[in-house]
N, CA, C and O of each residue as an XYZ file, in Angstrom:
256
protein
N     -32.744     25.674    -45.029
C     -31.829     24.529    -46.183
C     -31.463     25.015    -47.470
O     -32.465     25.556    -47.938
N     -30.473     25.086    -48.300
C     -30.251     24.538    -49.003
C     -30.822     23.921    -50.098
O     -31.282     22.804    -49.860
N     -30.968     24.500    -51.710
C     -31.631     23.517    -52.778
C     -30.625     22.280    -52.987
O     -31.160     21.246    -53.387
N     -29.370     22.255    -52.790
C     -28.772     20.403    -52.816
C     -29.386     19.621    -51.459
O     -29.589     18.408    -51.512
N     -29.644     20.330    -50.341
C     -30.130     19.352    -49.769
C     -31.609     18.924    -49.338
O     -31.926     18.009    -48.578
N     -32.256     19.633    -49.876
C     -33.683     19.243    -50.191
C     -33.540     18.278    -51.248
O     -33.780     17.077    -51.124
N     -33.031     19.007    -52.578
C     -32.779     17.987    -53.576
C     -32.381     16.287    -53.047
O     -32.933     15.211    -53.277
N     -31.162     16.668    -52.247
C     -30.625     15.185    -51.538
C     -31.734     14.619    -50.495
O     -31.535     13.406    -50.562
N     -32.502     14.764    -49.822
C     -33.355     14.595    -49.080
C     -34.376     13.915    -49.767
O     -34.567     12.783    -49.323
N     -35.331     14.356    -51.024
C     -36.044     14.090    -52.002
C     -35.644     12.529    -52.436
O     -36.380     11.543    -52.416
N     -33.886     12.641    -52.934
C     -33.821     11.815    -53.501
C     -33.780     10.570    -52.167
O     -34.561      9.677    -52.495
N     -33.215     10.297    -50.994
C     -33.044      9.684    -50.177
C     -34.639      9.018    -49.447
O     -34.798      8.359    -48.420
N     -35.705      9.542    -50.519
C     -36.953      8.675    -50.282
C     -36.944      7.356    -51.236
O     -37.430      6.284    -50.877
N     -36.306      7.583    -52.542
C     -36.557      6.390    -53.600
C     -35.203      5.187    -52.614
O     -34.351      5.672    -51.869
N     -35.287      4.208    -52.780
C     -35.165      2.986    -51.882
C     -34.014      3.074    -52.569
O     -32.940      3.471    -52.118
N     -34.326      2.558    -54.094
C     -32.654      2.608    -54.898
C     -31.631      3.299    -55.024
O     -30.668      3.008    -55.735
N     -31.786      4.552    -54.151
C     -30.867      5.795    -54.521
C     -30.388      5.749    -52.509
O     -29.313      6.244    -52.170
N     -31.161      5.233    -51.632
C     -30.621      5.470    -50.269
C     -29.632      4.451    -50.493
O     -28.467      4.789    -50.289
N     -30.015      2.421    -51.146
C     -29.123      1.722    -50.914
C     -27.441      2.101    -51.754
O     -26.270      2.028    -51.379
N     -28.094      2.496    -52.970
C     -26.796      2.655    -53.425
C     -25.618      3.940    -53.150
O     -24.492      4.156    -53.597
N     -26.465      4.604    -52.231
C     -25.897      5.722    -51.535
C     -25.231      4.860    -50.378
O     -24.004      4.773    -50.333
N     -26.050      4.211    -49.428
C     -25.406      3.915    -48.244
C     -24.207      3.163    -48.675
O     -23.127      3.425    -48.145
N     -24.324      1.996    -49.845
C     -23.460      1.194    -50.096
C     -21.998      1.730    -50.914
O     -20.981      1.051    -51.049
N     -22.205      3.080    -51.387
C     -21.027      4.002    -51.456
C     -20.513      4.314    -50.799
O     -19.300      4.167    -50.949
N     -20.984      4.952    -49.623
C     -20.679      5.094    -47.887
C     -19.406      4.106    -47.745
O     -18.190      4.293    -47.783
N     -20.174      3.049    -47.575
C     -19.031      2.030    -46.538
C     -17.958      1.410    -47.901
O     -16.857      0.883    -47.743
N     -18.601      1.638    -49.107
C     -17.165      1.452    -49.550
C     -15.942      1.950    -49.384
O     -14.903      1.340    -49.129
N     -16.204      3.653    -49.619
C     -15.062      4.439    -49.346
C     -14.910      4.824    -48.033
O     -14.112      5.741    -47.836
N     -15.659      4.197    -46.788
C     -15.343      4.013    -45.529
C     -14.267      2.501    -44.864
O     -13.686      2.156    -43.834
N     -14.520      2.034    -46.189
C     -13.611      0.910    -45.177
C     -12.714      0.808    -46.604
O     -12.049     -0.204    -46.829
N     -12.756      2.131    -47.707
C     -10.666      2.053    -48.664
C     -10.464      2.579    -47.398
O      -9.978      1.903    -46.491
N     -10.965      4.304    -47.204
C     -10.344      4.463    -45.741
C      -9.754      4.614    -44.841
O      -8.902      5.414    -44.454
N     -10.632      3.118    -44.192
C     -10.016      2.628    -43.310
C      -8.551      1.284    -43.481
O      -7.740      0.850    -42.662
N      -8.695      1.116    -44.351
C      -7.684      0.393    -45.293
C      -6.716      1.105    -45.410
O      -5.773      0.500    -44.900
N      -6.329      2.256    -45.873
C      -5.339      2.702    -46.375
C      -4.749      3.686    -45.076
O      -3.570      3.943    -45.321
N      -5.078      4.155    -44.109
C      -5.043      4.470    -42.697
C      -4.201      2.776    -42.229
O      -3.004      2.600    -41.999
N      -5.055      1.990    -42.215
C      -4.016      0.111    -41.932
C      -2.960      0.356    -42.344
O      -2.130      0.699    -41.502
N      -2.432      0.275    -44.122
C      -1.815      0.814    -44.842
C      -0.450      1.941    -44.587
O       0.672      1.575    -44.937
N      -0.603      2.963    -44.119
C      -0.096      3.929    -43.462
C       0.601      3.112    -42.071
O       1.750      2.672    -42.114
N      -0.494      2.956    -40.555
C       0.363      2.331    -39.622
C       1.448      1.558    -39.890
O       2.479      1.834    -39.276
N       1.463      0.404    -40.876
C       2.217     -1.101    -41.187
C       3.589     -0.005    -41.701
O       4.727      0.269    -41.320
N       2.968      0.245    -42.416
C       4.944      1.537    -43.027
C       5.258      2.265    -42.128
O       6.470      2.119    -41.973
N       4.633      3.419    -41.000
C       5.070      3.449    -40.255
C       5.594      2.527    -38.944
O       6.014      3.233    -38.028
N       5.643      1.147    -38.704
C       5.786      0.393    -37.988
C       5.482     -0.393    -36.487
O       6.032     -1.020    -35.582
N       3.974      0.226    -37.022
C       3.012      0.484    -35.488
C       3.457     -1.045    -34.705
O       4.299     -1.839    -35.126
N       2.706     -1.166    -33.580
C       2.930     -2.373    -32.955
C       2.010     -2.888    -33.787
O       1.269     -2.350    -34.610
N       2.168     -4.070    -33.438
C       1.589     -5.671    -33.647
C      -0.188     -5.741    -32.708
O      -1.136     -6.455    -33.035
N      -0.135     -4.810    -31.601
C      -1.305     -4.926    -30.941
C      -2.000     -3.794    -31.408
O      -3.037     -4.002    -32.038
N      -1.702     -2.866    -31.258
C      -2.058     -1.651    -32.803
C      -2.464     -1.723    -34.045
O      -3.334     -1.061    -34.611
N      -1.662     -2.716    -34.517
C      -1.856     -3.251    -35.737
C      -3.210     -3.960    -35.980
O      -4.095     -3.633    -36.771
N      -3.170     -5.071    -35.068
C      -5.119     -5.986    -34.424
C      -5.764     -5.190    -34.402
O      -6.768     -5.362    -35.094
N      -5.677     -3.915    -33.693
C      -6.721     -3.533    -32.725
C      -7.268     -2.813    -34.468
O      -8.460     -3.039    -34.675
N      -6.679     -2.172    -35.422
C      -7.042     -1.738    -36.637
C      -7.849     -2.754    -37.219
O      -9.012     -2.508    -37.539
N      -7.360     -3.821    -37.377
C      -8.507     -4.729    -38.460
C      -8.945     -5.550    -37.700
O      -9.185     -6.486    -38.463
N      -9.382     -6.044    -36.161
C     -10.163     -5.365    -35.589
C     -11.144     -4.846    -36.039
O     -11.997     -5.450    -36.688
N     -11.169     -3.605    -35.754
C     -11.789     -2.196    -36.011
C     -12.917     -2.474    -37.243
O     -14.125     -2.237    -37.202
N     -12.056     -3.106    -38.455
C     -11.756     -2.868    -39.787
C     -13.269     -4.179    -39.780
O     -14.422     -4.092    -40.203
N     -12.628     -5.110    -39.198
C     -14.030     -6.580    -38.988
C     -14.883     -6.407    -38.665
O     -15.714     -7.087    -39.266
N     -15.443     -5.563    -37.664
C     -16.978     -5.375    -37.222
C     -17.369     -4.457    -37.790
O     -18.551     -4.617    -38.092
N     -16.739     -2.993    -38.292
C     -17.419     -2.181    -39.106
C     -17.888     -3.182    -40.401
O     -19.067     -2.950    -40.667
N     -17.415     -4.030    -41.115
C     -17.570     -4.370    -42.263
C     -18.589     -5.848    -41.964
O     -19.278     -6.362    -42.845
N     -18.482     -6.410    -40.401
C     -19.628     -7.136    -40.205
C     -21.228     -6.964    -39.642
O     -22.199     -7.719    -39.592
N     -20.901     -5.204    -39.147
C     -21.959     -4.116    -39.080
C     -23.496     -4.160    -40.630
O     -24.699     -4.420    -40.673
N     -22.477     -3.754    -41.552
C     -22.919     -3.257    -42.744
C     -23.461     -3.984    -43.124
O     -24.007     -3.840    -44.218
């Protein structure tokens, strides 16, 4: 295990760090999913496929 991994694991023991880390991860995940949806819209994917993506994002947001 590298020094960085040990440090990260130690930081995860802090509730504040863990909460902040997870919030940022969720934000980045949503941002990525929205960019992917935007690309799909630009290339004119079918409405059914776009709705599936929106539903997927909605489920992710509700679970976060």
